[in-house]
C-alpha positions in Angstrom: -49.0 14.4 -8.3 -46.9 11.7 -8.5 -48.0 8.4 -9.6 -47.5 5.6 -7.6 -44.3 4.0 -8.6 -42.4 7.5 -8.2 -41.4 7.8 -4.3 -37.5 7.3 -4.1 -37.8 7.6 -0.1 -39.7 4.6 1.4 -40.5 4.4 5.2 -41.5 1.0 7.1 -43.1 1.8 10.5 -43.9 -0.4 12.9 -47.4 -0.4 12.6 -49.5 -3.5 10.4 -46.7 -5.5 8.0 -47.4 -4.8 4.5 -48.7 -7.9 2.5 -51.0 -5.8 -0.4 -48.6 -5.6 -4.0 -48.1 -1.9 -3.9 -46.8 -1.1 -0.5 -44.8 -4.1 -1.2 -43.1 -3.1 -4.6 -42.7 0.3 -3.3 -40.1 -1.1 -0.5 -38.5 -3.2 -3.0 -38.2 -0.5 -5.3 -37.1 2.0 -3.0 -33.6 4.5 -3.8 -33.3 5.3 0.2 -35.2 2.3 2.5 -35.5 4.3 6.3 -36.7 1.9 8.8 -38.4 2.6 11.9 -36.2 0.2 14.9 -39.2 -1.4 15.8 -40.2 -2.6 12.0 -36.5 -3.9 11.3 -37.9 -7.5 12.0 -40.4 -6.9 9.2 -38.2 -6.0 7.1 -35.9 -8.8 7.3 -38.7 -11.4 6.8 -39.0 -9.7 3.8 -35.1 -10.4 2.8 -34.9 -6.6 2.4 -32.2 -4.1 3.6 -32.2 -1.3 4.8 -30.7 2.4 4.1 -31.2 3.2 8.2 -32.9 2.0 10.7 -34.0 4.8 12.9 -35.5 5.3 16.5 -34.5 5.0 20.0 -33.8 1.5 20.2 -36.3 0.5 23.0 -37.6 -2.2 20.5 -35.0 -3.8 18.6 -33.1 -7.1 19.1 -30.3 -7.7 20.5 -29.2 -9.7 17.5 -30.2 -6.8 15.1 -28.8 -4.5 17.3 -25.6 -6.3 15.8 -26.5 -7.3 12.2 -27.6 -3.5 11.3 -25.3 -1.7 13.8 -23.0 -0.1 11.1 -26.8 1.4 9.3 -28.7 2.4 12.9 -29.5 6.0 14.3 -30.4 6.9 17.1 -32.4 9.4 18.1 -33.4 9.7 21.8 -36.2 12.8 21.1 -38.4 11.8 24.0 -41.5 14.0 22.3 -41.8 12.7 19.3 -42.7 8.7 18.0 -40.4 6.7 16.0 -42.8 7.3 12.3 -41.9 11.2 13.1 -37.5 11.1 13.2 -38.0 8.8 10.4 -39.7 12.1 8.2 -37.7 14.5 9.8 -34.5 12.2 9.0 -35.7 11.6 5.5 -36.5 15.6 5.0 -33.0 16.2 6.3 -30.8 13.9 4.0 -32.7 13.0 0.6 -34.4 14.8 -2.0 -37.8 13.6 -3.2 -41.0 12.1 -2.7 -41.6 10.3 0.3 -44.2 7.2 0.9 -44.8 5.7 4.4 -45.9 2.1 5.0 -46.5 0.3 7.8 -47.7 3.3 9.9 -51.4 1.8 10.0 -53.2 -1.5 11.8 -52.1 -2.6 15.5 -52.9 0.2 18.0 -55.4 2.6 17.0 -54.0 5.5 18.5 -50.6 5.1 17.2 -52.8 4.6 14.1 -54.6 8.4 14.4 -50.9 9.5 15.6 -49.1 8.6 12.3 -51.9 9.7 10.5 -51.6 12.8 11.2 -48.0 13.5 10.6 -48.9 13.4 7.2 -50.4 17.1 8.0 -47.7 18.2 9.6 -45.6 17.7 6.5 -47.4 18.4 4.0 -46.2 21.7 3.4 -42.4 20.4 3.4 -42.2 17.7 1.4 -44.6 15.5 -1.2 -45.6 12.2 0.9 -48.3 9.5 0.5 -49.2 6.9 3.1 -50.1 3.4 1.6 -51.9 0.5 3.7 -52.8 -3.1 2.9 -56.6 -0.8 2.4 -55.6 2.0 0.7 -54.0 5.5 0.2 -53.6 8.4 2.0 -52.8 11.5 -0.1 -52.7 14.9 2.0 -53.3 18.3 0.0 -53.0 22.0 0.7 -54.3 22.7 -2.3 -56.6 21.6 -5.5 -55.8 18.5 -6.0 -56.6 15.9 -8.8 -56.4 11.5 -8.5 -56.7 8.7 -10.6 -59.1 6.3 -9.9 -61.4 3.6 -11.2 -65.0 3.7 -11.3 -66.6 2.6 -8.2 -63.4 3.3 -5.8 -64.5 5.2 -2.5 -62.7 7.9 -1.5 -63.2 10.1 1.8 -62.4 13.2 2.5 -61.1 15.0 5.5 -60.7 19.0 5.9 -58.9 19.8 8.6 -60.0 23.4 8.4 -63.6 24.3 8.5 -62.7 27.8 6.8 -61.5 25.3 3.7 -64.2 25.4 0.2 -64.4 22.0 -0.8 -65.9 21.2 -4.5 -65.5 18.1 -5.2 -65.3 17.1 -9.3 -66.6 13.4 -10.4 -67.4 11.9 -7.2 -70.7 9.9 -6.9 -72.0 13.0 -4.0 -70.4 16.3 -5.0 -70.3 19.2 -3.3 -70.1 23.0 -3.8 -67.8 25.5 -2.2 -68.8 23.6 1.2 -67.0 23.9 4.4 -66.8 20.4 6.9 -67.0 20.8 10.5 -66.6 17.3 11.1 -64.4 14.3 9.7 -67.2 12.1 8.9 -69.0 14.7 6.4 -66.8 14.1 3.4 -66.5 10.2 4.7 -67.5 7.3 2.5 -68.0 8.9 -1.5 -67.5 7.0 -5.1 -65.3 7.8 -7.7 -67.3 8.2 -11.2 -64.2 8.0 -13.8 -60.7 7.4 -13.8 -60.1 10.7 -11.7 -61.4 12.9 -9.6 -60.6 16.3 -8.2 -60.8 17.9 -4.9 -61.1 21.5 -5.5 -60.2 23.9 -2.5 -58.2 27.2 -2.7 -56.4 27.1 1.4 -56.9 24.7 3.9 -55.2 21.7 4.9 -57.0 18.4 3.0 -56.5 14.6 3.8 -57.8 12.1 0.8 -58.1 8.7 1.4 -58.5 6.0 -1.9 -59.4 2.5 -1.4 -56.9 0.4 -3.1 -57.9 -1.8 -6.1 -56.7 -4.4 -7.5 -53.6 -3.0 -9.8 -54.5 -3.1 -13.9 
Protein backbone atom coordinates (compact mmCIF):
# COMPACT_ATOMS: atom_id res chain seq x y z
CA UNK A 1 0.00 0.00 0.00
CA UNK A 2 1.37 3.38 -1.01
CA UNK A 3 1.87 6.16 1.50
CA UNK A 4 -0.64 8.96 1.15
CA UNK A 5 1.71 11.22 -0.74
CA UNK A 6 2.17 8.81 -3.64
CA UNK A 7 -1.07 9.11 -5.59
CA UNK A 8 -0.39 10.70 -9.00
CA UNK A 9 -4.08 10.70 -9.97
CA UNK A 10 -6.49 12.67 -7.80
CA UNK A 11 -10.22 13.00 -8.42
CA UNK A 12 -12.26 15.79 -6.85
CA UNK A 13 -15.94 14.89 -6.43
CA UNK A 14 -18.79 17.27 -5.64
CA UNK A 15 -19.33 16.42 -1.98
CA UNK A 16 -18.03 18.19 1.10
CA UNK A 17 -15.28 20.67 0.29
CA UNK A 18 -11.82 19.40 1.36
CA UNK A 19 -10.52 21.36 4.36
CA UNK A 20 -8.08 18.97 6.07
CA UNK A 21 -4.44 19.35 5.05
CA UNK A 22 -4.15 15.79 3.73
CA UNK A 23 -6.79 15.97 0.96
CA UNK A 24 -5.68 19.51 0.18
CA UNK A 25 -2.08 18.37 -0.23
CA UNK A 26 -3.16 15.50 -2.46
CA UNK A 27 -4.96 17.99 -4.69
CA UNK A 28 -1.97 20.34 -4.82
CA UNK A 29 0.52 17.57 -5.59
CA UNK A 30 -1.53 15.68 -8.17
CA UNK A 31 0.12 14.85 -11.46
CA UNK A 32 -3.30 14.34 -13.04
CA UNK A 33 -6.18 16.21 -11.40
CA UNK A 34 -9.62 15.12 -12.58
CA UNK A 35 -12.56 17.25 -11.51
CA UNK A 36 -16.19 16.16 -11.59
CA UNK A 37 -18.18 18.91 -13.26
CA UNK A 38 -20.13 20.02 -10.21
CA UNK A 39 -16.93 20.38 -8.18
CA UNK A 40 -15.18 22.84 -10.47
CA UNK A 41 -16.27 25.82 -8.35
CA UNK A 42 -14.58 24.23 -5.33
CA UNK A 43 -11.39 23.61 -7.31
CA UNK A 44 -11.36 27.17 -8.65
CA UNK A 45 -11.75 28.49 -5.09
CA UNK A 46 -8.60 26.54 -4.17
CA UNK A 47 -6.77 28.20 -7.10
CA UNK A 48 -5.97 24.83 -8.68
CA UNK A 49 -6.07 23.91 -12.36
CA UNK A 50 -7.65 20.61 -13.41
CA UNK A 51 -6.25 18.28 -16.04
CA UNK A 52 -9.80 17.52 -17.20
CA UNK A 53 -13.35 18.26 -16.07
CA UNK A 54 -15.68 15.33 -16.64
CA UNK A 55 -19.41 14.77 -16.39
CA UNK A 56 -22.71 15.45 -18.09
CA UNK A 57 -22.33 19.17 -17.26
CA UNK A 58 -25.77 19.58 -15.77
CA UNK A 59 -24.31 21.37 -12.74
CA UNK A 60 -21.53 23.55 -14.15
CA UNK A 61 -22.01 27.28 -14.52
CA UNK A 62 -21.96 28.92 -17.93
CA UNK A 63 -18.94 30.93 -16.78
CA UNK A 64 -16.92 27.83 -15.91
CA UNK A 65 -18.10 25.98 -19.00
CA UNK A 66 -16.51 28.77 -21.03
CA UNK A 67 -13.45 29.09 -18.80
CA UNK A 68 -12.57 25.39 -18.95
CA UNK A 69 -13.97 24.57 -22.39
CA UNK A 70 -10.67 23.09 -23.63
CA UNK A 71 -10.58 20.69 -20.64
CA UNK A 72 -14.18 19.46 -20.72
CA UNK A 73 -14.79 15.74 -21.27
CA UNK A 74 -18.52 15.25 -21.75
CA UNK A 75 -19.96 11.86 -20.77
CA UNK A 76 -23.73 11.53 -21.15
CA UNK A 77 -23.98 8.02 -19.72
CA UNK A 78 -27.13 8.23 -17.58
CA UNK A 79 -26.47 4.87 -15.87
CA UNK A 80 -23.54 6.11 -13.76
CA UNK A 81 -22.67 9.19 -11.69
CA UNK A 82 -19.96 11.74 -12.46
CA UNK A 83 -17.52 10.19 -9.98
CA UNK A 84 -17.98 6.82 -11.66
CA UNK A 85 -17.22 8.50 -14.99
CA UNK A 86 -14.12 10.14 -13.54
CA UNK A 87 -12.75 6.85 -12.18
CA UNK A 88 -13.40 5.11 -15.48
CA UNK A 89 -11.64 7.93 -17.34
CA UNK A 90 -8.65 7.80 -14.98
CA UNK A 91 -8.19 4.06 -15.47
CA UNK A 92 -8.46 4.38 -19.25
CA UNK A 93 -6.06 7.32 -19.62
CA UNK A 94 -3.54 7.39 -16.76
CA UNK A 95 -1.16 5.04 -14.99
CA UNK A 96 -0.78 4.93 -11.22
CA UNK A 97 -2.75 4.87 -7.99
CA UNK A 98 -5.87 7.00 -7.55
CA UNK A 99 -6.95 9.15 -4.59
CA UNK A 100 -10.53 10.40 -4.45
CA UNK A 101 -11.38 13.46 -2.36
CA UNK A 102 -14.59 15.40 -1.77
CA UNK A 103 -16.76 12.31 -2.27
CA UNK A 104 -18.64 12.23 1.05
CA UNK A 105 -20.60 14.67 3.19
CA UNK A 106 -23.73 16.49 2.09
CA UNK A 107 -26.22 13.87 0.80
CA UNK A 108 -25.85 10.49 2.49
CA UNK A 109 -27.13 8.52 -0.51
CA UNK A 110 -24.44 10.08 -2.70
CA UNK A 111 -21.80 9.29 -0.08
CA UNK A 112 -22.81 5.63 0.14
CA UNK A 113 -22.88 5.30 -3.63
CA UNK A 114 -19.46 6.94 -3.97
CA UNK A 115 -17.87 4.79 -1.26
CA UNK A 116 -19.21 1.64 -2.93
CA UNK A 117 -17.29 2.54 -6.10
CA UNK A 118 -14.07 1.73 -4.25
CA UNK A 119 -15.14 -1.91 -4.08
CA UNK A 120 -16.16 -1.92 -7.74
CA UNK A 121 -12.74 -0.79 -8.93
CA UNK A 122 -10.37 -2.12 -6.25
CA UNK A 123 -9.54 -5.25 -8.32
CA UNK A 124 -8.49 -3.04 -11.25
CA UNK A 125 -6.49 -0.22 -9.68
CA UNK A 126 -5.10 0.78 -6.30
CA UNK A 127 -7.18 3.63 -4.90
CA UNK A 128 -8.22 5.31 -1.68
CA UNK A 129 -10.91 7.78 -0.68
CA UNK A 130 -9.78 10.61 1.58
CA UNK A 131 -12.33 12.69 3.50
CA UNK A 132 -11.89 15.46 6.07
CA UNK A 133 -12.29 12.82 8.77
CA UNK A 134 -10.46 9.72 7.59
CA UNK A 135 -9.31 7.44 4.79
CA UNK A 136 -11.12 4.51 3.16
CA UNK A 137 -8.86 1.71 1.91
CA UNK A 138 -10.44 -1.03 -0.24
CA UNK A 139 -8.65 -4.39 -0.15
CA UNK A 140 -8.95 -7.69 -1.99
CA UNK A 141 -6.23 -9.38 0.08
CA UNK A 142 -4.46 -9.03 3.43
CA UNK A 143 -3.62 -5.39 4.11
CA UNK A 144 -1.25 -3.73 6.59
CA UNK A 145 -1.75 -0.02 7.24
CA UNK A 146 0.15 2.62 9.22
CA UNK A 147 -1.55 3.94 12.35
CA UNK A 148 -1.10 5.76 15.61
CA UNK A 149 -1.95 4.29 19.02
CA UNK A 150 -5.58 5.06 19.79
CA UNK A 151 -6.52 5.78 16.19
CA UNK A 152 -10.06 4.62 15.40
CA UNK A 153 -10.42 1.90 12.76
CA UNK A 154 -13.49 0.28 11.19
CA UNK A 155 -13.46 -2.82 8.98
CA UNK A 156 -16.38 -3.65 6.68
CA UNK A 157 -16.60 -7.03 4.97
CA UNK A 158 -18.58 -7.30 1.74
CA UNK A 159 -18.49 -11.09 1.49
CA UNK A 160 -19.87 -13.04 4.48
CA UNK A 161 -17.75 -16.11 3.68
CA UNK A 162 -14.54 -14.08 4.18
CA UNK A 163 -12.61 -15.16 7.29
CA UNK A 164 -11.03 -12.12 8.96
CA UNK A 165 -8.16 -11.95 11.44
CA UNK A 166 -7.12 -8.64 13.04
CA UNK A 167 -3.59 -7.99 14.27
CA UNK A 168 -2.60 -5.10 16.58
CA UNK A 169 -6.15 -3.84 17.09
CA UNK A 170 -7.76 -3.45 20.52
CA UNK A 171 -10.55 -5.88 19.66
CA UNK A 172 -8.88 -8.76 17.78
CA UNK A 173 -10.73 -11.49 15.92
CA UNK A 174 -9.43 -14.76 14.48
CA UNK A 175 -10.86 -16.20 11.26
CA UNK A 176 -14.24 -14.65 11.90
CA UNK A 177 -16.95 -13.99 9.31
CA UNK A 178 -18.93 -10.75 9.49
CA UNK A 179 -22.52 -10.71 8.25
CA UNK A 180 -23.29 -7.07 9.10
CA UNK A 181 -21.29 -3.87 8.65
CA UNK A 182 -21.57 -2.95 12.35
CA UNK A 183 -19.65 -6.05 13.43
CA UNK A 184 -16.27 -4.68 12.39
CA UNK A 185 -16.86 -1.02 13.20
CA UNK A 186 -15.28 1.12 15.92
CA UNK A 187 -12.04 -0.72 16.63
CA UNK A 188 -8.80 0.95 17.73
CA UNK A 189 -5.16 0.73 16.66
CA UNK A 190 -2.63 -0.27 19.30
CA UNK A 191 0.58 0.76 17.58
CA UNK A 192 2.23 2.15 14.47
CA UNK A 193 0.59 -0.36 12.12
CA UNK A 194 -2.17 -2.96 12.06
CA UNK A 195 -3.09 -5.82 9.75
CA UNK A 196 -6.40 -7.14 8.46
CA UNK A 197 -5.66 -10.68 7.31
CA UNK A 198 -7.89 -12.63 4.91
CA UNK A 199 -7.48 -14.90 1.91
CA UNK A 200 -10.41 -14.05 -0.32
CA UNK A 201 -13.21 -11.55 -0.50
CA UNK A 202 -13.53 -7.76 -0.39
CA UNK A 203 -12.88 -5.60 2.66
CA UNK A 204 -13.12 -1.85 3.21
CA UNK A 205 -11.00 -0.33 6.00
CA UNK A 206 -11.67 3.14 7.39
CA UNK A 207 -8.92 4.83 9.39
CA UNK A 208 -9.72 7.95 11.40
CA UNK A 209 -7.87 11.11 10.41
CA UNK A 210 -5.30 12.30 12.90
CA UNK A 211 -3.07 15.32 12.90
CA UNK A 212 -0.07 14.64 10.70
CA UNK A 213 3.16 13.75 12.44
